[in-house]
N, C-alpha and C positions, 0 to 999 in steps of 0.2 A: 504494500500500500504506500502511496506517495505521501510525503509530509504535506501538511496543509498550512498555509500562511494567510492570515487575515490582516489587513491594514486599514487604518482609518483614512478618510479623504485628505486630512492635513498632512499625512506622511509623504504625499507626492510633492509637497512644497520644497523648494530648495533650502538647504541648510541655512539657518539664521533667519528665515522668514516666518517660521512657526514657533510658538512658545513651547509646545510639547508635542511629542509623537508617541504613539502606542502601537505595538505589534503583538501578534500571537502566532505561535506555530506549534504544531503537534509533531512529536517524534516517536518512533517505536521504542518500547522499553528494553533497549539493547545497549550494550557498551559502545557500539559504533555510533550511537546518537550523541555521545559526548563531543567528539571532534566536529560532528555535523552541526550541533548547536553552537559551538564556539565559532565556527566559520560563518554561520548565519548572523550571529550577533556582531562579530567583527565587521562583516560587510555593512551592517546597519549603522554602527557607531564609530567606525574608524575616522570618518570625516567630521564627527560631532564632538569627540572627546580628545583630550590630551593623552598621549601614550601611557603615562603612568596610571591614570584613572582607568583607561581601557584595559590595561594589563590586570588591574585588580578585579574589574568586572568579569573578565574572561576566566581568571583563576577561580573566583568564587562560583561562577556559573558551572565550571567543570566539576567542582566539589559537590555542589548541590545536585546536579544531574546524576553524577556517579552514585551518590547516596540514594537517590530515587530509584535508580535501576537496580542497585545492589540490595537495598533494604526494604523495598516495597513490593507489592504484588505486580507492579508494572513490569518488573524484570523477572518475575517468577511464573507468570501465567502467559499462555499463548495469546497474542494480540494485545498485550499490555502496552500502555502509552504513557508518555510524559508530555506535558504541555508547558511551554515557556511563554510567559506573559512579560513583555518588556515595555517599560515606559521611560522616556527621556524627557526631562524637564530641564530648563536652564539650571545648570549647576548640580544636577542629581540624576542618577539612574536607579530605577526600581526594577528588580527582577523577581518574578514569582515562578516557581516550578511546582506544578500540580502533578501528583501521581495517583495510583490506584489504592494507596493506603496499605496498611499492614496490621494484622492482629498480633504480631509478635515483636514489633519494635516501634519506638517513637524517636523522633529527633532529639538528640542530647549531645551536649558538649563534653568531650573527654579530654583531659590533659594527656597528650601522647607521650609515650616512652621514647627516649632518644633513639633507641634501636628498633623501634616498631616500623613495620612496612606500611601501616595504614592508621586510620583513626584520627586524622588531622582535619577532615573536612569541615565540620562545624566549628572546630577550634579556630581554623583560619577565617571562617566567616565572622566569628565573634571578634577576632583580632582586627580584621581589615574593614569590615562594613561599618557604616555610620549607624545603622540599625538593622535588626533582623528579627525574624520570628517564625512560628509555624502555627498551623491551625488544621483542625479536622473539618471536613465538609459536612455540614449538618444535613443537607438535603440529598446527599449521595455518598457512596463509598469514596474514600480517598482523603488526601491531605495536601497541604501546600506548605512549602518552605519559601520564604521570601527574604530578600535583603536589599538594602539601599546603600549606594556609594555616592557620596557627595564630594565635590571638588571645588 
């Protein structure tokens, strides 16, 4: 199945002429979606953000999508999906990653061991993001993890 992208009419405006832009795209619940989502967001924001801020957004996006695919039903069930909601306002980027949820895990920050191969995802989000959080979807199965980077 092909990824879907939805944009608002203001997204077609040249950079600098619109106060905010919002995009949405759905990806398969697979590890291969991590670089695909990074490339998509890079293509949207490279002309809008300074490189250090863009680097932070891409790193945190990678961590949050990896967690969604690894720790939710999106990556454990056939046809699982993750959806990226991206908003750019002057001076800030807000990213939300929605997944199919999990009955066995919830998002939590762990202080990683120096020799650990993983476990740094939300620790990095907590360290680099201006704000972040998570929520369960009341009206349907699933959850979202979001973060904001301001510059």
